[in-house]
MDAnalysis code that builds the backbone (N, CA, C; Angstrom):
import MDAnalysis as mda
import numpy as np

u = mda.Universe.empty(690, n_residues=230, atom_resindex=np.repeat(np.arange(230), 3), trajectory=True)
u.add_TopologyAttr("name", ["N", "CA", "C"] * 230)
u.add_TopologyAttr("resid", np.arange(1, 231))
u.add_TopologyAttr("resname", ["MET", "THR", "PHE", "GLN", "LYS", "GLY", "ALA", "LYS", "THR", "PHE", "ASN", "LYS", "PRO", "GLY", "GLY", "GLY", "THR", "GLY", "ALA", "GLY", "GLY", "ASN", "ASN", "ARG", "ASN", "ILE", "ARG", "GLY", "GLY", "GLY", "GLY", "ASN", "ASN", "ASN", "ASP", "PRO", "ASN", "LYS", "PRO", "SER", "ASP", "ASP", "LYS", "ASN", "PRO", "ARG", "ARG", "GLN", "ARG", "ASP", "ASN", "SER", "PHE", "GLY", "ASN", "SER", "GLN", "LYS", "ASN", "GLU", "LYS", "ASP", "ASN", "GLU", "TRP", "GLN", "GLU", "LYS", "VAL", "VAL", "GLN", "VAL", "ARG", "ARG", "VAL", "THR", "LYS", "VAL", "VAL", "LYS", "GLY", "GLY", "LYS", "ASN", "MET", "SER", "PHE", "SER", "ALA", "LEU", "VAL", "VAL", "VAL", "GLY", "ASP", "LEU", "LYS", "GLY", "ASN", "ILE", "GLY", "VAL", "GLY", "LEU", "GLY", "LYS", "ALA", "ALA", "GLU", "VAL", "VAL", "ASP", "ALA", "ILE", "ARG", "LYS", "SER", "ILE", "GLU", "SER", "ALA", "LYS", "LYS", "ASN", "LEU", "ILE", "ARG", "ILE", "PRO", "PHE", "ASP", "GLN", "GLY", "SER", "ILE", "PRO", "HIS", "GLN", "VAL", "ILE", "GLY", "HIS", "PHE", "GLY", "SER", "THR", "LYS", "LEU", "TYR", "LEU", "PHE", "ARG", "ALA", "PRO", "LYS", "GLY", "THR", "GLY", "LEU", "ILE", "ALA", "CYS", "TRP", "SER", "LEU", "LYS", "MET", "ALA", "MET", "GLU", "ALA", "ALA", "GLY", "LEU", "HIS", "ASN", "VAL", "VAL", "CYS", "LYS", "ILE", "VAL", "GLY", "SER", "THR", "ASN", "PRO", "ILE", "ASN", "VAL", "LEU", "GLY", "ALA", "LEU", "LYS", "ASP", "ALA", "VAL", "ALA", "ASN", "LEU", "LYS", "THR", "LYS", "THR", "GLN", "ILE", "ARG", "GLN", "LEU", "ARG", "GLY", "ASN", "ASN", "HIS", "ASN", "GLN", "PRO", "PRO", "VAL", "LEU", "PRO", "THR", "GLU", "VAL", "GLN", "SER", "GLN", "ALA", "ALA"])
u.atoms.positions = np.array([
    [4.500, 18.810, 72.391],
    [3.268, 19.551, 72.687],
    [2.328, 19.437, 71.494],
    [1.070, 19.063, 71.749],
    [0.098, 18.822, 70.688],
    [-1.108, 19.724, 70.890],
    [-1.571, 20.321, 69.811],
    [-2.806, 21.104, 69.872],
    [-3.604, 20.855, 68.607],
    [-4.919, 21.030, 68.688],
    [-5.834, 20.751, 67.596],
    [-6.388, 22.056, 67.036],
    [-6.540, 22.051, 65.750],
    [-7.152, 23.190, 65.056],
    [-8.105, 22.636, 64.012],
    [-9.378, 22.702, 64.293],
    [-10.364, 22.131, 63.375],
    [-10.240, 20.612, 63.371],
    [-10.072, 20.033, 62.151],
    [-9.956, 18.582, 62.016],
    [-8.520, 18.148, 61.867],
    [-7.548, 19.034, 62.162],
    [-6.152, 18.716, 61.952],
    [-5.415, 18.723, 63.287],
    [-4.419, 17.855, 63.440],
    [-3.599, 17.745, 64.634],
    [-2.163, 18.047, 64.271],
    [-1.533, 18.936, 65.024],
    [-0.159, 19.338, 64.758],
    [0.692, 19.006, 65.977],
    [1.940, 18.641, 65.757],
    [2.928, 18.435, 66.798],
    [3.967, 19.538, 66.705],
    [4.165, 20.275, 67.823],
    [5.158, 21.331, 67.829],
    [6.550, 20.727, 67.845],
    [7.518, 21.421, 67.237],
    [8.880, 20.890, 67.297],
    [9.323, 20.699, 68.737],
    [9.933, 19.540, 68.978],
    [10.420, 19.232, 70.317],
    [9.440, 18.437, 71.124],
    [8.199, 18.399, 70.775],
    [7.218, 17.677, 71.566],
    [6.881, 16.324, 71.017],
    [7.388, 15.944, 69.842],
    [7.069, 14.653, 69.252],
    [8.210, 13.689, 69.409],
    [8.146, 12.638, 68.689],
    [9.158, 11.595, 68.761],
    [10.146, 11.768, 67.645],
    [11.262, 11.158, 67.763],
    [12.278, 11.181, 66.727],
    [13.173, 12.386, 66.891],
    [14.112, 12.505, 65.977],
    [15.080, 13.591, 66.039],
    [14.387, 14.894, 65.724],
    [14.381, 15.804, 66.688],
    [13.791, 17.124, 66.496],
    [12.303, 17.150, 66.700],
    [11.677, 15.984, 66.686],
    [10.243, 15.921, 66.907],
    [9.418, 16.603, 65.852],
    [9.911, 16.673, 64.646],
    [9.160, 17.349, 63.582],
    [8.231, 16.347, 62.908],
    [7.146, 16.034, 63.526],
    [6.148, 15.140, 62.954],
    [4.864, 15.918, 62.735],
    [4.240, 15.699, 61.586],
    [2.999, 16.392, 61.262],
    [1.965, 15.371, 60.838],
    [0.901, 15.278, 61.603],
    [-0.182, 14.336, 61.310],
    [-1.410, 15.131, 60.904],
    [-1.965, 14.802, 59.777],
    [-3.131, 15.511, 59.266],
    [-4.281, 14.529, 59.171],
    [-5.423, 14.895, 59.742],
    [-6.628, 14.076, 59.647],
    [-7.655, 14.797, 58.795],
    [-8.482, 14.053, 58.136],
    [-9.538, 14.664, 57.339],
    [-9.163, 14.692, 55.861],
    [-9.952, 15.472, 55.109],
    [-9.754, 15.539, 53.673],
    [-8.453, 16.209, 53.311],
    [-7.895, 15.822, 52.209],
    [-6.683, 16.419, 51.706],
    [-5.445, 15.654, 52.074],
    [-5.521, 14.669, 52.997],
    [-4.342, 13.924, 53.385],
    [-4.041, 12.810, 52.411],
    [-2.874, 12.227, 52.548],
    [-2.465, 11.115, 51.702],
    [-3.139, 9.844, 52.178],
    [-3.691, 9.102, 51.306],
    [-4.379, 7.869, 51.637],
    [-3.369, 6.737, 51.658],
    [-3.077, 6.248, 52.852],
    [-2.112, 5.168, 52.993],
    [-2.771, 3.841, 53.288],
    [-4.090, 3.775, 53.174],
    [-4.797, 2.534, 53.465],
    [-4.615, 1.576, 52.297],
    [-3.955, 0.435, 52.513],
    [-3.735, -0.479, 51.367],
    [-5.000, -1.171, 50.910],
    [-6.013, -1.258, 51.798],
    [-7.244, -1.952, 51.410],
    [-8.138, -1.112, 50.508],
    [-7.982, 0.214, 50.540],
    [-8.828, 1.092, 49.732],
    [-8.205, 1.258, 48.349],
    [-8.954, 1.016, 47.267],
    [-8.366, 1.129, 45.920],
    [-8.043, 2.576, 45.594],
    [-6.916, 2.770, 44.936],
    [-6.507, 4.113, 44.525],
    [-7.271, 4.534, 43.278],
    [-7.068, 5.810, 42.891],
    [-7.773, 6.314, 41.705],
    [-7.304, 5.625, 40.442],
    [-5.992, 5.222, 40.435],
    [-5.468, 4.575, 39.232],
    [-6.035, 3.180, 39.033],
    [-6.388, 2.510, 40.193],
    [-6.901, 1.144, 40.101],
    [-8.417, 1.088, 40.168],
    [-9.062, 2.234, 40.336],
    [-10.520, 2.258, 40.436],
    [-11.128, 2.117, 39.045],
    [-11.902, 1.085, 38.771],
    [-12.449, 0.914, 37.407],
    [-13.457, 1.983, 37.028],
    [-14.098, 2.621, 38.045],
    [-15.095, 3.633, 37.707],
    [-14.450, 4.892, 37.132],
    [-13.205, 5.154, 37.542],
    [-12.530, 6.357, 37.071],
    [-11.838, 6.151, 35.741],
    [-11.675, 4.913, 35.301],
    [-11.027, 4.619, 34.035],
    [-12.088, 4.316, 32.994],
    [-12.157, 5.159, 31.982],
    [-13.106, 4.992, 30.887],
    [-12.339, 4.839, 29.595],
    [-12.486, 3.694, 28.981],
    [-11.745, 3.403, 27.757],
    [-12.579, 3.848, 26.565],
    [-12.195, 4.977, 25.964],
    [-12.871, 5.481, 24.776],
    [-12.056, 5.238, 23.511],
    [-11.077, 4.337, 23.611],
    [-10.192, 4.129, 22.459],
    [-10.942, 3.509, 21.288],
    [-11.945, 2.642, 21.572],
    [-12.652, 1.990, 20.471],
    [-13.447, 2.997, 19.652],
    [-14.208, 3.849, 20.345],
    [-14.992, 4.849, 19.632],
    [-14.120, 5.857, 18.906],
    [-13.020, 6.285, 19.554],
    [-12.131, 7.244, 18.909],
    [-11.440, 6.644, 17.706],
    [-11.055, 5.353, 17.779],
    [-10.380, 4.725, 16.646],
    [-11.315, 4.602, 15.456],
    [-12.588, 4.271, 15.715],
    [-13.539, 4.190, 14.609],
    [-13.739, 5.544, 13.958],
    [-13.817, 6.592, 14.762],
    [-14.005, 7.940, 14.216],
    [-12.785, 8.371, 13.416],
    [-11.581, 8.066, 13.929],
    [-10.371, 8.446, 13.213],
    [-10.231, 7.693, 11.906],
    [-10.584, 6.390, 11.896],
    [-10.505, 5.616, 10.652],
    [-11.487, 6.147, 9.624],
    [-12.675, 6.557, 10.078],
    [-13.665, 7.084, 9.145],
    [-13.211, 8.416, 8.561],
    [-12.581, 9.259, 9.403],
    [-12.101, 10.541, 8.913],
    [-10.899, 10.378, 7.999],
    [-10.055, 9.358, 8.258],
    [-8.862, 9.170, 7.441],
    [-9.184, 8.620, 6.063],
    [-10.410, 8.125, 5.854],
    [-10.760, 7.618, 4.538],
    [-10.834, 8.731, 3.498],
    [-11.076, 9.951, 3.904],
    [-11.312, 11.053, 2.976],
    [-10.137, 12.013, 2.971],
    [-9.771, 12.404, 1.758],
    [-8.766, 13.450, 1.563],
    [-9.501, 14.777, 1.394],
    [-9.243, 15.710, 2.293],
    [-9.921, 17.008, 2.264],
    [-8.913, 18.079, 1.836],
    [-9.220, 18.769, 0.742],
    [-8.320, 19.787, 0.206],
    [-9.089, 21.083, -0.016],
    [-8.577, 22.148, 0.558],
    [-9.194, 23.463, 0.402],
    [-8.678, 24.079, -0.888],
    [-9.562, 24.295, -1.831],
    [-9.181, 24.844, -3.136],
    [-9.079, 26.365, -3.075],
    [-10.049, 26.991, -2.421],
    [-10.089, 28.454, -2.429],
    [-10.853, 28.961, -1.224],
    [-10.368, 30.057, -0.643],
    [-11.064, 30.774, 0.421],
    [-11.133, 32.242, 0.022],
    [-12.349, 32.787, -0.052],
    [-12.530, 34.173, -0.481],
    [-13.303, 34.951, 0.575],
    [-13.049, 36.225, 0.615],
    [-13.830, 37.121, 1.474],
    [-14.904, 37.782, 0.622],
    [-16.137, 37.616, 1.020],
    [-17.263, 38.148, 0.267],
    [-17.996, 39.164, 1.137],
    [-18.598, 40.133, 0.495],
    [-19.307, 41.208, 1.186],
    [-20.699, 41.355, 0.602],
    [-21.681, 41.448, 1.472],
    [-23.062, 41.653, 1.064],
    [-23.509, 43.040, 1.531],
    [-23.963, 43.843, 0.592],
    [-24.401, 45.198, 0.909],
    [-25.866, 45.159, 1.325],
    [-26.124, 45.650, 2.532],
    [-27.481, 45.689, 3.073],
    [-27.826, 47.139, 3.409],
    [-29.025, 47.319, 3.947],
    [-29.488, 48.673, 4.227],
    [-28.637, 49.355, 5.296],
    [-28.222, 48.611, 6.313],
    [-27.458, 49.205, 7.394],
    [-25.967, 49.292, 7.133],
    [-25.489, 48.737, 6.026],
    [-24.054, 48.761, 5.745],
    [-23.644, 47.538, 4.939],
    [-22.540, 46.905, 5.352],
    [-22.010, 45.735, 4.648],
    [-21.798, 44.597, 5.644],
    [-22.175, 43.399, 5.199],
    [-21.951, 42.190, 5.988],
    [-20.821, 41.397, 5.346],
    [-19.716, 41.247, 6.062],
    [-18.570, 40.528, 5.537],
    [-18.603, 39.076, 6.002],
    [-18.303, 38.170, 5.095],
    [-18.234, 36.747, 5.420],
    [-17.171, 36.104, 4.541],
    [-16.975, 34.782, 4.730],
    [-15.950, 34.043, 3.996],
    [-16.605, 32.879, 3.253],
    [-16.123, 32.653, 2.037],
    [-16.602, 31.559, 1.205],
    [-15.450, 30.590, 0.958],
    [-15.690, 29.287, 1.159],
    [-14.661, 28.255, 1.016],
    [-15.104, 27.219, 0.000],
    [-14.180, 26.851, -0.882],
    [-14.399, 25.807, -1.882],
    [-13.484, 24.631, -1.543],
    [-14.080, 23.464, -1.307],
    [-13.341, 22.305, -0.817],
    [-13.634, 21.101, -1.696],
    [-12.612, 20.258, -1.880],
    [-12.742, 18.991, -2.609],
    [-12.396, 17.857, -1.652],
    [-13.235, 16.838, -1.596],
    [-12.970, 15.649, -0.788],
    [-12.950, 14.433, -1.696],
    [-12.142, 13.452, -1.349],
    [-12.042, 12.223, -2.134],
    [-11.497, 11.099, -1.283],
    [-11.762, 9.854, -1.708],
    [-11.310, 8.674, -0.968],
    [-10.215, 7.910, -1.697],
    [-9.623, 8.508, -2.771],
    [-8.551, 7.880, -3.560],
    [-9.017, 6.605, -4.259],
    [-10.344, 6.400, -4.342],
    [-10.891, 5.215, -4.999],
    [-11.886, 5.578, -6.086],
    [-11.871, 6.845, -6.525],
    [-12.754, 7.269, -7.592],
    [-13.927, 8.091, -7.140],
    [-14.147, 8.225, -5.835],
    [-15.265, 9.009, -5.319],
    [-14.761, 10.390, -4.894],
    [-15.353, 11.437, -5.436],
    [-14.993, 12.799, -5.063],
    [-16.261, 13.608, -4.855],
    [-16.107, 14.693, -4.112],
    [-17.211, 15.610, -3.873],
    [-16.698, 17.032, -3.834],
    [-17.502, 17.944, -4.334],
    [-17.160, 19.366, -4.377],
    [-18.189, 20.103, -3.545],
    [-17.713, 20.922, -2.595],
    [-18.616, 21.653, -1.717],
    [-18.232, 23.116, -1.615],
    [-19.242, 23.956, -1.491],
    [-19.061, 25.394, -1.346],
    [-19.838, 25.841, -0.113],
    [-19.137, 26.470, 0.836],
    [-19.769, 26.917, 2.065],
    [-19.409, 28.348, 2.398],
    [-20.317, 29.023, 3.090],
    [-20.106, 30.423, 3.458],
    [-20.487, 30.614, 4.912],
    [-19.645, 31.357, 5.658],
    [-19.898, 31.625, 7.065],
    [-19.124, 32.869, 7.467],
    [-19.371, 33.305, 8.698],
    [-18.704, 34.511, 9.196],
    [-17.244, 34.248, 9.541],
    [-16.887, 32.975, 9.808],
    [-15.510, 32.597, 10.120],
    [-15.009, 31.603, 9.093],
    [-13.689, 31.609, 8.899],
    [-13.089, 30.728, 7.896],
    [-13.269, 29.261, 8.272],
    [-13.085, 28.946, 9.547],
    [-13.203, 27.553, 9.995],
    [-14.620, 27.031, 9.774],
    [-15.619, 27.846, 10.087],
    [-17.004, 27.414, 9.880],
    [-17.330, 27.268, 8.400],
    [-16.765, 28.134, 7.567],
    [-17.008, 28.029, 6.132],
    [-16.409, 26.741, 5.571],
    [-15.208, 26.377, 6.019],
    [-14.579, 25.138, 5.555],
    [-15.362, 23.921, 6.043],
    [-15.831, 23.968, 7.285],
    [-16.615, 22.847, 7.817],
    [-17.910, 22.658, 7.030],
    [-18.583, 23.749, 6.713],
    [-19.820, 23.651, 5.932],
    [-19.559, 23.100, 4.541],
    [-18.472, 23.543, 3.914],
    [-18.170, 23.069, 2.564],
    [-17.813, 21.583, 2.567],
    [-17.121, 21.118, 3.610],
    [-16.789, 19.690, 3.693],
    [-18.058, 18.858, 3.854],
    [-18.966, 19.312, 4.698],
    [-20.236, 18.584, 4.859],
    [-21.028, 18.564, 3.565],
    [-21.033, 19.685, 2.840],
    [-21.752, 19.724, 1.567],
    [-21.107, 18.817, 0.531],
    [-19.775, 18.753, 0.533],
    [-19.082, 17.910, -0.448],
    [-19.347, 16.427, -0.202],
    [-19.404, 16.013, 1.054],
    [-19.631, 14.603, 1.368],
    [-21.067, 14.179, 1.078],
    [-21.987, 15.157, 1.000],
    [-23.374, 14.830, 0.665],
    [-23.590, 14.717, -0.845],
    [-22.695, 15.297, -1.640],
    [-22.846, 15.297, -3.100],
    [-21.617, 14.656, -3.739],
    [-21.535, 13.333, -3.621],
    [-20.388, 12.600, -4.156],
    [-20.676, 12.130, -5.573],
    [-19.625, 12.078, -6.387],
    [-19.720, 11.559, -7.748],
    [-18.644, 10.499, -7.920],
    [-18.895, 9.591, -8.851],
    [-17.990, 8.461, -9.093],
    [-17.291, 8.646, -10.433],
    [-15.936, 8.573, -10.415],
    [-15.143, 8.666, -11.645],
    [-14.691, 7.263, -12.023],
    [-15.062, 6.757, -13.200],
    [-14.608, 5.422, -13.609],
    [-13.093, 5.392, -13.791],
    [-12.488, 4.279, -13.381],
    [-11.049, 4.084, -13.471],
    [-10.715, 3.154, -14.628],
    [-9.582, 3.411, -15.247],
    [-9.042, 2.481, -16.242],
    [-7.532, 2.665, -16.280],
    [-6.814, 1.837, -15.498],
    [-5.354, 1.881, -15.421],
    [-4.843, 3.269, -15.019],
    [-5.445, 3.842, -13.994],
    [-5.010, 5.119, -13.473],
    [-5.429, 6.324, -14.285],
    [-6.286, 6.129, -15.286],
    [-6.750, 7.229, -16.125],
    [-8.239, 7.049, -16.386],
    [-8.813, 7.982, -17.158],
    [-10.232, 7.895, -17.492],
    [-10.421, 6.941, -18.672],
    [-11.603, 6.379, -18.856],
    [-11.790, 5.397, -19.940],
    [-11.679, 5.995, -21.337],
    [-12.130, 7.240, -21.526],
    [-12.141, 7.818, -22.874],
    [-12.169, 9.340, -22.757],
    [-12.040, 9.992, -23.880],
    [-12.090, 11.454, -23.914],
    [-13.518, 11.928, -23.651],
    [-13.638, 13.062, -22.957],
    [-14.953, 13.575, -22.609],
    [-14.875, 15.090, -22.500],
    [-16.037, 15.743, -22.675],
    [-16.137, 17.203, -22.613],
    [-17.192, 17.558, -21.578],
    [-16.886, 18.583, -20.764],
    [-17.824, 19.064, -19.759],
    [-18.047, 20.555, -19.889],
    [-19.266, 21.008, -19.585],
    [-19.633, 22.423, -19.693],
    [-20.184, 22.892, -18.350],
    [-19.852, 24.127, -18.008],
    [-20.455, 24.785, -16.849],
    [-20.287, 26.287, -17.037],
    [-21.409, 26.984, -17.222],
    [-21.333, 28.421, -17.461],
    [-20.559, 28.722, -18.735],
    [-19.557, 29.575, -18.614],
    [-18.728, 29.918, -19.773],
    [-17.465, 29.074, -19.847],
    [-17.410, 27.976, -19.078],
    [-16.232, 27.104, -19.057],
    [-16.507, 25.840, -19.858],
    [-15.546, 25.494, -20.695],
    [-15.589, 24.253, -21.467],
    [-14.342, 23.457, -21.131],
    [-14.520, 22.245, -20.636],
    [-13.418, 21.429, -20.141],
    [-13.273, 20.176, -20.987],
    [-12.031, 19.922, -21.447],
    [-11.699, 18.704, -22.195],
    [-10.841, 17.816, -21.293],
    [-11.226, 16.558, -21.181],
    [-10.435, 15.559, -20.454],
    [-9.982, 14.498, -21.431],
    [-8.668, 14.241, -21.452],
    [-8.088, 13.280, -22.381],
    [-7.461, 12.134, -21.601],
    [-7.638, 10.938, -22.130],
    [-6.979, 9.759, -21.572],
    [-5.484, 9.836, -21.876],
    [-4.651, 9.435, -20.909],
    [-3.198, 9.514, -21.059],
    [-2.562, 8.191, -20.635],
    [-1.433, 7.824, -21.249],
    [-0.752, 6.578, -20.864],
    [-0.050, 6.717, -19.517],
    [0.415, 5.589, -19.021],
    [1.087, 5.559, -17.728],
    [2.383, 6.362, -17.773],
    [2.604, 7.172, -16.748],
    [3.801, 7.993, -16.683],
    [3.601, 9.423, -17.141],
    [2.435, 9.728, -17.680],
    [2.182, 11.097, -18.144],
    [2.004, 12.056, -16.977],
    [1.285, 11.625, -15.955],
    [1.001, 12.492, -14.820],
    [-0.263, 13.299, -15.042],
    [-0.516, 14.225, -14.133],
    [-1.689, 15.093, -14.204],
    [-1.273, 16.416, -14.823],
    [-1.726, 16.669, -16.029],
    [-1.456, 17.926, -16.721],
    [-2.753, 18.725, -16.678],
    [-2.850, 19.604, -15.694],
    [-4.088, 20.344, -15.467],
    [-3.776, 21.549, -14.600],
    [-4.774, 22.420, -14.433],
    [-4.627, 23.554, -13.529],
    [-4.678, 23.054, -12.091],
    [-4.345, 23.944, -11.157],
    [-4.196, 23.521, -9.765],
    [-5.507, 23.049, -9.155],
    [-6.634, 23.649, -9.536],
    [-7.912, 23.213, -8.964],
    [-8.294, 21.820, -9.466],
    [-8.097, 21.564, -10.759],
    [-8.380, 20.233, -11.292],
    [-7.403, 19.194, -10.753],
    [-6.162, 19.602, -10.562],
    [-5.165, 18.660, -10.053],
    [-5.523, 18.208, -8.643],
    [-6.027, 19.127, -7.816],
    [-6.460, 18.747, -6.471],
    [-7.594, 17.727, -6.528],
    [-8.554, 17.970, -7.417],
    [-9.685, 17.051, -7.532],
    [-9.244, 15.681, -8.048],
    [-8.344, 15.665, -9.039],
    [-7.868, 14.389, -9.579],
    [-7.071, 13.600, -8.548],
    [-6.230, 14.295, -7.787],
    [-5.450, 13.614, -6.756],
    [-6.351, 13.050, -5.670],
    [-7.384, 13.781, -5.294],
    [-8.310, 13.277, -4.281],
    [-9.074, 12.057, -4.775],
    [-9.339, 11.996, -6.084],
    [-10.047, 10.844, -6.647],
    [-9.142, 9.644, -6.842],
    [-7.820, 9.870, -6.925],
    [-6.887, 8.768, -7.139],
    [-6.436, 8.596, -8.563],
    [-6.713, 9.561, -9.439],
    [-6.251, 9.494, -10.829],
    [-4.808, 9.972, -10.915],
    [-4.044, 9.375, -11.856],
    [-2.620, 9.703, -11.976],
    [-2.227, 10.174, -13.365],
    [-2.977, 9.827, -14.393],
    [-2.587, 10.147, -15.767],
    [-3.790, 10.695, -16.524],
    [-3.921, 12.010, -16.531],
    [-5.012, 12.688, -17.232],
    [-4.477, 13.999, -17.783],
    [-4.897, 14.334, -19.006],
    [-4.545, 15.612, -19.629],
    [-5.825, 16.438, -19.740],
    [-5.776, 17.683, -19.274],
    [-6.949, 18.549, -19.246],
    [-6.677, 19.815, -20.047],
    [-7.746, 20.321, -20.648],
    [-7.677, 21.578, -21.391],
    [-8.930, 22.382, -21.099],
    [-8.735, 23.664, -20.710],
    [-9.854, 24.540, -20.359],
    [-9.988, 25.608, -21.430],
    [-11.210, 25.812, -21.882],
    [-11.529, 26.871, -22.832],
    [-12.579, 27.760, -22.183],
    [-12.272, 29.044, -22.069],
    [-13.205, 29.974, -21.443],
    [-12.745, 30.360, -20.045],
    [-13.684, 30.492, -19.132],
    [-13.387, 30.947, -17.779],
    [-12.597, 29.891, -17.015],
    [-11.596, 30.364, -16.262],
    [-10.786, 29.473, -15.421],
    [-11.114, 29.640, -13.942],
    [-12.279, 30.187, -13.632],
    [-12.700, 30.293, -12.241],
    [-12.806, 28.893, -11.634],
    [-12.215, 28.680, -10.440],
    [-12.247, 27.326, -9.854],
    [-13.650, 26.767, -9.678],
    [-14.619, 27.613, -9.359],
    [-15.991, 27.118, -9.187],
    [-16.537, 26.619, -10.524],
    [-16.297, 27.380, -11.598],
    [-16.756, 26.947, -12.913],
    [-16.004, 25.702, -13.383],
    [-14.697, 25.649, -13.108],
    [-13.896, 24.509, -13.566],
    [-14.350, 23.219, -12.889],
    [-14.570, 23.257, -11.574],
    [-15.019, 22.050, -10.872],
    [-16.451, 21.695, -11.244],
    [-17.269, 22.705, -11.565],
    [-18.608, 22.402, -12.070],
    [-18.557, 21.713, -13.421],
    [-17.637, 22.148, -14.294],
    [-17.459, 21.481, -15.592],
    [-16.912, 20.070, -15.405],
    [-16.078, 19.874, -14.382],
    [-15.569, 18.524, -14.110],
    [-16.702, 17.584, -13.716],
    [-17.624, 18.040, -12.897],
    [-18.766, 17.202, -12.519],
    [-19.616, 16.857, -13.730],
    [-19.784, 17.810, -14.656],
    [-20.557, 17.540, -15.860],
    [-19.834, 16.551, -16.767],
    [-18.504, 16.656, -16.837],
    [-17.737, 15.732, -17.676],
    [-17.753, 14.324, -17.100],
    [-17.644, 14.219, -15.777],
    [-17.647, 12.897, -15.146],
    [-18.990, 12.208, -15.332],
    [-20.076, 12.991, -15.359],
    [-21.400, 12.397, -15.561],
    [-21.527, 11.754, -16.940],
    [-20.698, 12.187, -17.913],
    [-20.756, 11.626, -19.264],
    [-19.764, 10.489, -19.480],
    [-18.950, 10.164, -18.474],
    [-17.999, 9.058, -18.605],
    [-18.711, 7.721, -18.459],
    [-18.263, 6.746, -19.237],
    [-18.837, 5.402, -19.199],
    [-17.711, 4.387, -19.250],
    [-17.896, 3.301, -18.544],
    [-16.920, 2.227, -18.563],
    [-17.078, 1.383, -19.828],
    [-16.110, 0.493, -20.059],
    [-16.178, -0.378, -21.238],
    [-17.394, -1.299, -21.185],
    [-17.724, -1.760, -19.982],
    [-18.891, -2.639, -19.841],
    [-20.179, -1.897, -20.181],
    [-20.305, -0.659, -19.746],
    [-21.498, 0.120, -20.064],
    [-21.604, 0.393, -21.565],
    [-20.488, 0.654, -22.225],
    [-20.512, 0.901, -23.672],
    [-20.907, -0.354, -24.428],
    [-20.422, -1.519, -23.983],
    [-20.804, -2.783, -24.635],
    [-22.292, -3.054, -24.468],
    [-22.820, -2.743, -23.288],
    [-24.253, -2.950, -23.083],
    [-25.078, -2.016, -23.964],
    [-24.622, -0.776, -24.143],
    [-25.350, 0.150, -25.007],
    [-25.305, -0.288, -26.464],
    [-24.188, -0.856, -26.886],
    [-24.060, -1.319, -28.274],
    [-24.688, -2.688, -28.503],
    [-25.010, -3.374, -27.419],
    [-25.600, -4.700, -27.560],
    [-24.593, -5.773, -27.836],
    [-23.325, -5.540, -27.526],
    [-22.268, -6.527, -27.764],
    [-21.986, -7.277, -26.478],
    [-21.804, -8.592, -26.637],
    [-21.436, -9.441, -25.509],
    [-20.291, -10.334, -25.962],
    [-19.111, -10.134, -25.378],
    [-17.929, -10.871, -25.816],
    [-17.960, -12.330, -25.385],
    [-18.862, -12.684, -24.487],
    [-18.952, -14.083, -24.069],
    [-19.688, -14.939, -25.093],
    [-20.383, -14.337, -26.052],
    [-21.109, -15.073, -27.069],
    [-20.482, -14.818, -28.430],
    [-20.576, -15.765, -29.364],
    [-20.021, -15.546, -30.711],
    [-20.808, -14.471, -31.446],
    [-20.142, -13.701, -32.294],
    [-20.843, -12.632, -33.010],
    [-21.890, -13.181, -33.964],
    [-22.990, -12.441, -34.110],
    [-24.079, -12.825, -35.004],
    [-23.822, -12.200, -36.367],
    [-23.660, -13.018, -37.418],
    [-23.372, -12.527, -38.754],
    [-24.653, -12.220, -39.495],
    [-24.627, -11.287, -40.417],
    [-25.824, -11.024, -41.239],
    [-26.204, -12.246, -42.041],
    [-27.443, -12.283, -42.533],
    [-27.955, -13.447, -43.266],
    [-27.184, -13.680, -44.564],
    [-26.805, -12.597, -45.263],
    [-26.081, -12.748, -46.518],
    [-24.716, -13.390, -46.304],
    [-24.043, -12.974, -45.274],
    [-22.728, -13.533, -44.974],
    [-22.868, -14.980, -44.551],
    [-23.930, -15.327, -43.816],
    [-24.133, -16.710, -43.391],
    [-24.404, -17.607, -44.591],
    [-25.195, -17.108, -45.595],
    [-25.492, -17.916, -46.779],
    [-24.248, -18.142, -47.618],
    [-23.376, -17.111, -47.721],
    [-22.138, -17.289, -48.484],
    [-21.196, -18.250, -47.791],
    [-21.165, -18.195, -46.457],
    [-20.285, -19.106, -45.744],
    [-20.773, -20.540, -45.870],
    [-22.088, -20.739, -45.976],
    [-22.618, -22.088, -46.128],
    [-22.304, -22.629, -47.498],
])
């Protein structure tokens, strides 16, 4: 026995074919598509969008930078109606090739504060000269009441510094540096002194150019020495 309801056709038990006659035929939307000529969703090219190329480029670009959160603080601003609470984040980014950036961001949520600080750090990058995993020479940096000494160290010494400086050195790719802080040890002041110290670093080539020495040419002797040699 067959009866119709809307766009669907049902067979009552006993009225169809086969054992028990339990056959159910459904017409219209929602049924299984058994047409072999019609492409399925898995084989339909319009439904398949390959975003792997764009995602891989974005992931490779993000993986170039080491992002380290140095400090997260809760700050309060007193206003006329009461107090406004927010969060301040200090972040260091580096590419392990001598480029580092220091960023400070503030927002109502911790995640937004970290995101702002990362964007600020990537906009203000500084370059640390390399020389066998250490700095080229001793240098001093100042920021506020903080005085920072950076010393060149031989291979195997490691990073002898406070935790905030160690994060910055690791992000830059340095392995052998000795640091000494005189005055305030606030991470913001310490990283500010590091930026000032890095600005005073010079490579061997830059020092030779400042002195006017060129190792590819023979040294120029004074006139008195030249006359005695003659």
